[in-house]
C-alpha positions as CSV (number, residue, x, y, z in Angstrom):
1,A,0.0,0.0,0.0
2,G,1.1,3.6,-0.2
3,S,0.2,7.1,0.7
4,G,-3.3,8.4,0.6
5,K,-6.4,6.3,0.4
6,S,-6.1,2.6,-0.4
7,H,-8.6,1.1,-2.7
8,Y,-8.5,-2.4,-1.3
9,P,-11.7,-4.3,-0.9
10,P,-12.6,-5.1,2.7
11,L,-9.9,-7.3,4.2
12,P,-10.3,-10.0,6.8
13,A,-9.7,-8.8,10.4
14,G,-6.1,-9.0,11.3
15,T,-4.8,-8.6,7.8
16,R,-1.4,-6.9,7.7
17,V,-1.1,-3.9,5.3
18,A,2.3,-2.3,5.3
19,A,2.3,1.1,3.6
20,L,5.4,2.8,2.3
21,G,5.4,6.4,0.8
22,L,6.9,9.8,0.8
23,N,4.5,11.7,2.9
24,A,3.9,10.9,6.6
25,Q,0.6,12.7,6.7
26,E,-0.8,10.9,3.7
27,L,0.4,7.6,5.1
28,A,-1.4,8.4,8.3
29,A,-4.6,8.9,6.3
30,N,-4.4,5.5,4.8
31,G,-7.2,3.7,6.6
32,A,-6.2,0.3,5.3
33,A,-2.6,0.5,6.6
34,T,-1.7,-1.4,9.8
35,E,1.8,-0.1,9.7
36,V,3.6,2.7,7.8
37,A,7.1,3.6,6.7
38,V,8.3,6.9,5.1
39,G,10.8,6.5,2.4
40,D,11.9,7.8,-1.0
41,L,12.3,4.8,-3.3
42,N,14.2,7.0,-5.9
43,K,16.9,7.7,-3.3
44,D,17.0,4.2,-1.9
45,P,14.9,1.5,-3.5
46,T,15.6,-0.9,-0.7
47,L,12.4,-2.0,1.0
48,P,12.5,-2.0,4.8
49,Y,11.3,-5.6,5.1
50,T,12.8,-9.0,5.4
51,D,13.1,-11.6,2.7
52,G,9.9,-13.5,1.9
53,E,7.8,-11.5,4.3
54,F,4.7,-10.8,2.1
55,D,2.1,-12.7,0.1
56,V,1.2,-9.7,-2.0
57,V,2.9,-6.4,-2.9
58,T,1.1,-3.6,-4.7
59,N,2.4,-0.5,-6.4
60,A,-0.4,1.9,-7.3
61,A,0.0,4.9,-9.5
62,S,3.7,5.4,-8.7
63,I,5.6,3.5,-11.4
64,A,5.7,6.5,-13.6
65,Y,7.8,8.4,-11.0
66,L,10.4,5.7,-10.2
67,T,13.9,6.5,-11.4
68,R,15.2,3.0,-10.4
69,P,12.4,0.7,-11.3
70,R,14.5,-2.4,-11.9
71,E,16.1,-2.1,-8.5
72,L,12.7,-1.8,-6.9
73,F,11.3,-4.8,-8.8
74,A,14.3,-6.8,-7.5
75,E,13.3,-5.7,-4.0
76,V,9.7,-6.6,-4.5
77,H,10.9,-10.1,-5.6
78,R,13.1,-10.3,-2.4
79,V,10.3,-9.4,0.0
80,L,7.7,-11.7,-1.6
81,K,7.2,-15.3,-0.5
82,P,7.6,-17.9,-3.2
83,G,4.3,-17.9,-5.2
84,G,3.6,-14.3,-4.0
85,L,1.8,-11.9,-6.2
86,A,3.1,-8.5,-7.4
87,L,0.5,-6.0,-8.8
88,V,1.4,-2.8,-10.5
89,S,-1.4,-0.4,-11.5
90,F,-0.9,2.8,-13.5
91,S,-2.3,5.3,-15.9
92,D,-1.0,7.5,-18.6
93,R,-2.2,10.5,-16.5
94,V,0.7,11.7,-14.5
95,F,2.2,14.9,-13.0
96,A,4.5,15.8,-15.8
97,E,6.9,17.7,-13.5
98,K,7.5,14.5,-11.5
99,A,7.2,11.7,-14.0
100,T,10.3,10.1,-15.6
101,A,11.2,10.8,-19.3
102,L,10.2,7.3,-20.3
103,W,6.6,7.9,-19.1
104,L,6.4,11.3,-20.8
105,S,7.8,10.0,-24.2
106,K,4.3,9.8,-25.7
107,I,4.0,6.0,-25.6
108,D,0.7,6.5,-23.8
109,E,-0.8,3.6,-25.6
110,D,-1.9,0.9,-23.2
111,V,0.1,-1.9,-24.9
112,A,3.3,0.2,-24.9
113,L,3.0,1.1,-21.2
114,C,2.1,-2.4,-20.2
115,S,5.1,-3.7,-22.2
116,V,7.4,-1.3,-20.3
117,V,6.2,-2.6,-16.9
118,R,6.3,-6.2,-18.1
119,A,9.9,-5.6,-19.1
120,F,10.8,-4.6,-15.5
121,F,9.6,-8.0,-14.4
122,A,11.3,-9.8,-17.4
123,F,14.7,-8.3,-16.6
124,G,14.4,-9.2,-12.9
125,P,16.5,-11.4,-10.7
126,A,17.5,-15.0,-11.6
127,G,14.6,-17.4,-11.0
128,G,12.4,-14.3,-11.5
129,W,8.8,-14.2,-12.2
130,R,6.1,-16.3,-13.9
131,N,2.6,-15.7,-15.2
132,V,3.4,-12.0,-16.1
133,S,0.2,-10.6,-17.5
134,S,-1.6,-7.3,-18.0
135,V,-5.2,-6.2,-18.0
136,D,-7.1,-3.0,-18.9
137,L,-9.2,-1.9,-15.9
138,S,-10.3,1.4,-17.5
139,P,-13.9,2.2,-16.4
140,H,-14.9,3.1,-20.0
141,P,-13.0,3.0,-23.3
142,T,-13.6,6.7,-24.1
143,E,-14.5,8.3,-20.7
144,G,-12.5,8.7,-17.5
145,D,-8.9,8.0,-16.8
146,P,-7.4,4.8,-18.2
147,L,-6.2,2.3,-15.7
148,W,-4.0,-0.8,-16.4
149,M,-2.5,-3.4,-14.2
150,V,0.5,-5.7,-14.7
151,T,0.7,-8.7,-12.4
152,A,3.4,-11.4,-11.8
153,V,3.9,-14.3,-9.5
154,K,7.3,-14.9,-7.8
155,A,8.8,-18.1,-9.2
């Protein structure tokens, strides 16, 4: 989870949700989080968790701002249990002053952006990922903000 409001469905009582983000106030407002950590993944993509600690890791709407995505994806791989699920959701709607050049390069077609994120998984650590797939979750083809998700299972 991250800063701000999480959009998770209702979770069973006692479910651990660790949120990591830049802004302590936004993290505190994340009602789903059971624990929070403040950190800048562009300065240090090391996740503050132990190996094999999580069943699921999500990255929502921040992939466009990451300057070291391959290092972060290696970290996600490290903190996931074998068979754990990584989910990366994103749009082509970004804050241009904060997004990386890659995201601003006018490849805002869903297939191209999904291919970029799938490549971060493909060039991951040895043993890597399996079942890498993508899906269009946009509410309507011509209305509203587009939303895509790329998922992968830790091999």
